[in-house]
N, C-alpha and C positions, 0 to 999 in steps of 0.2 A: 486719389487714396481711397476713396470711398469703393470703387469696384475692385480693387485688389484686396481690400480687407475683407470683402464679401466672400471671397475664394477660400474655401476652407483648406486648401493645400498651403496657403501663404500666411495664414494666421494661427497664432497659439490661442487655445481655448479661452484663456483668460483676457488676451488681447480683443478678442471679437466683441465682446461688452463695451470695451474703451472707445472702438469706432462706431458705435451707435449714436454717440452725441455729435451733432452737427456742427457743434463750435471747434470740437477738437479735430475732426474731420476736415473742415474748412482751414484750419489753422496749419496743419499738418501738409495739406495740399499746397497751400501758398509758400509756406516755408521750404519745401523741399525743389518748388519750382523755382523760387528767387534764387536758392543756394545753387542749382545748376545753371541757371542763367547767367549769374554774376560770377561764376567761377572763374571764368578766363581774365575778367577784369581784375578781380582781387587777386590772382597769382602775381600780375605784374605791378601792384601797388603795395603799399606800407603794410596793407593788411595782410599779408601773406600768411604768417603763422598763426594768428587767430583763426582765419579762415580755414585753414588744414586742420586746427583743431576742431571748429566746429564740423567739419566733414568726417573726421574720426568719429565723434559723437553721433554724427547723423548715421553713419554704417554701423555703429553699435547697436543704435537702436533697431535698424533692420534686422540685425542679427538676432536680437533679442524678440522683436514683435513680430517678426515674419518668420524667423527660423531659416533665414538664408546665410549661413554661418560661413560656408565657403566664399560665396559671393562677397560678403563683407569683409572678410579676411584680406582678399586679393585687392579689394578697394582700398583698404586702409594701407597696405602695403604699397600699392601705386602712389597714394597721397603723400607718404613717407620720402618717395624717391623725389619728390619737388623741392625738399628742403636741402639747400647748399650746405657745403662745409663750413663757411662763415657763420650762417645761420645756426649750425648744429654747434658751433664753440660758443656763440652767445647763450644758447640754451643752457648748455652744461658749463660746469665751472672750468675756467682756462687752465687753472693750477692742477687739476685732477687729470687734463689732458696732457699736460707738457711732463707731469711725474710717469704717466703711461708711455710716453715716446722714450723716455730714459731707459725703460725696461728691454727696449727692442734695439 
């Protein structure tokens, strides 16, 4: 994360000062590394939905801090493909889904 944050193309002017703190850089490096390494394990566990939510926040921070908006949008969309219909029904109210089916 340190080397990426030093490239002027991939940082916003305000974010450059954020990545001069060694504690923040170290924490950001380890969090992103552990997230990517444990992603396959988390997807097949009960932690799937919180892990996807963490990934959405992770890619939103990439969009804000690094300015890679297109990359972040695509990655968030690909993470949302991992949510099954049953999990989607658990997230949203089932009654709302039933009333929407009656219209069709």
